C-alpha positions as CSV (number, residue, x, y, z in Angstrom):
1,M,-33.0,-11.5,-12.4
2,A,-29.4,-10.9,-12.9
3,Y,-27.9,-8.4,-15.3
4,A,-24.7,-8.5,-17.4
5,A,-23.3,-5.6,-18.4
6,S,-21.6,-5.8,-22.1
7,Q,-18.3,-5.4,-21.4
8,P,-15.5,-5.1,-23.7
9,I,-13.4,-7.5,-21.9
10,A,-15.2,-10.8,-20.6
11,F,-13.5,-11.3,-17.5
12,P,-13.5,-14.4,-15.6
13,H,-13.7,-13.9,-12.3
14,K,-13.7,-17.7,-11.7
15,T,-10.6,-18.2,-13.2
16,H,-8.8,-16.2,-11.0
17,I,-10.6,-16.8,-7.6
18,Q,-10.0,-20.5,-8.1
19,L,-5.9,-19.0,-9.0
20,G,-6.1,-17.7,-5.2
21,V,-6.8,-13.9,-6.5
22,S,-8.9,-13.1,-3.9
23,C,-11.6,-9.6,-4.0
24,I,-9.4,-6.9,-3.2
25,D,-6.2,-7.9,-4.9
26,C,-7.8,-6.2,-8.0
27,H,-10.1,-4.1,-5.8
28,S,-7.7,-2.6,-3.8
29,G,-9.5,-0.2,-1.5
30,A,-12.2,-2.4,-0.8
31,D,-10.5,-3.0,2.8
32,I,-9.8,1.2,3.4
33,R,-11.8,2.7,1.4
34,D,-15.8,3.6,0.5
35,A,-14.9,2.7,-3.3
36,A,-14.1,-0.8,-4.6
37,G,-13.0,0.5,-8.0
38,I,-12.8,-0.8,-11.1
39,P,-8.6,-2.6,-11.6
40,S,-6.6,0.1,-14.1
41,V,-5.4,-1.8,-16.9
42,K,-1.7,-1.5,-15.5
43,K,-3.5,-3.7,-12.5
44,C,-3.9,-6.0,-14.7
45,M,-0.8,-6.2,-16.6
46,L,1.1,-7.0,-13.4
47,C,0.5,-10.2,-14.0
48,H,-0.6,-10.3,-17.6
49,D,2.7,-9.4,-18.9
50,K,3.7,-12.4,-18.2
51,L,0.8,-14.7,-18.0
52,A,-1.6,-15.9,-20.3
53,R,-0.2,-13.6,-22.8
54,E,-2.2,-16.2,-26.0
55,K,-5.4,-16.0,-24.3
56,P,-7.9,-13.9,-26.6
57,E,-8.9,-12.0,-23.6
58,V,-5.7,-11.4,-22.0
59,K,-4.5,-9.6,-25.7
60,K,-7.2,-7.8,-25.3
61,V,-5.9,-6.8,-21.9
62,I,-2.4,-6.5,-23.9
63,E,-4.2,-4.1,-26.6
64,Y,-5.7,-1.9,-24.2
65,A,-1.9,-1.9,-22.3
66,N,0.0,-1.1,-25.0
67,K,-2.5,2.3,-26.1
68,N,-1.9,3.7,-22.7
69,I,-5.9,2.7,-22.8
70,E,-7.8,2.2,-19.4
71,I,-10.5,-0.1,-20.1
72,P,-13.6,0.1,-20.6
73,W,-15.5,-1.3,-18.1
74,E,-18.8,-1.0,-17.4
75,R,-20.5,-1.0,-13.7
76,V,-23.2,-3.5,-12.8
77,Y,-23.4,-2.3,-8.8
78,G,-23.8,1.1,-7.9
79,F,-26.4,3.9,-6.9
80,S,-28.6,6.3,-8.6
81,K,-27.9,10.1,-7.4
82,T,-31.2,10.2,-6.7
83,A,-31.0,7.7,-4.1
84,H,-28.4,9.9,-2.7
85,V,-26.6,6.2,-0.9
86,K,-23.3,6.9,0.3
87,F,-22.4,3.1,-0.2
88,R,-18.8,3.0,2.0
89,H,-16.7,-0.9,0.9
90,A,-14.2,-1.2,4.0
91,P,-16.9,-0.9,7.0
92,H,-18.9,-3.7,5.2
93,Y,-15.0,-5.1,5.0
94,R,-13.8,-4.8,8.2
95,A,-17.0,-6.3,9.1
96,N,-16.1,-9.0,8.1
97,I,-19.1,-9.5,5.3
98,P,-18.5,-12.1,2.6
99,C,-18.5,-9.9,-1.0
100,A,-20.3,-12.8,-1.9
101,T,-23.0,-10.9,0.2
102,C,-23.6,-8.0,-1.7
103,H,-21.9,-9.2,-5.0
104,G,-23.1,-12.6,-5.5
105,D,-21.1,-15.7,-5.3
106,L,-18.2,-15.2,-8.5
107,T,-16.6,-18.3,-8.2
108,K,-19.3,-19.5,-11.4
109,A,-19.1,-16.5,-12.6
110,T,-17.9,-15.7,-16.2
111,V,-18.5,-12.2,-16.3
112,A,-19.8,-9.5,-14.2
113,E,-23.3,-9.5,-13.4
114,R,-25.4,-7.9,-10.8
115,V,-27.6,-10.6,-9.4
116,V,-28.2,-9.2,-5.4
117,T,-31.5,-6.3,-5.6
118,H,-29.3,-3.6,-3.4
119,N,-32.2,-1.5,-2.1
120,M,-33.6,0.4,0.8
121,G,-35.0,-3.2,1.8
122,T,-32.0,-5.2,1.2
123,C,-30.0,-3.0,3.1
124,L,-31.6,-2.5,6.3
125,T,-32.8,-6.2,6.7
126,C,-28.9,-6.2,6.6
127,H,-28.0,-3.9,8.5
128,R,-30.7,-5.0,11.4
129,Q,-29.9,-9.3,11.1
130,R,-26.2,-7.6,12.0
131,K,-27.0,-5.4,14.9
132,A,-25.3,-2.8,12.2
133,P,-27.0,1.2,12.4
134,E,-30.4,1.9,10.5
135,D,-30.0,5.9,10.9
136,C,-30.7,7.1,8.0
137,A,-27.5,9.0,8.0
138,A,-25.9,5.8,7.9
139,C,-26.3,5.6,4.3
140,H,-28.0,8.4,3.1
141,Y,-26.7,12.4,2.3
């Protein structure tokens, strides 16, 4: 079952993907760090300082930027602290695992929603299929 967060801005992933924007263009660091991170309003303004400024949702981005306030995005994916999971994006990126494997097909998404359930079973199944480490310490602390 999909979980759509209540976001302050209806960010159209599919529109950005259709324009050729890749995941790491906005979620920089996913290829080299543990966390993919949520883009800063400054990152959004790298394009929207000039592009699509008349669109209602972009106007909201501009309002946040003009106030020098980060957009209060609600995380869609993540593990609870009680799971003691230390998920690392970079090794998955280097292994050429498509973002859609864990985040769903965002080419059809208007806003981010959780469409993939992450639990030990789904992670272990993927690790087994790809012959990735299954040692508990690979994912847990």
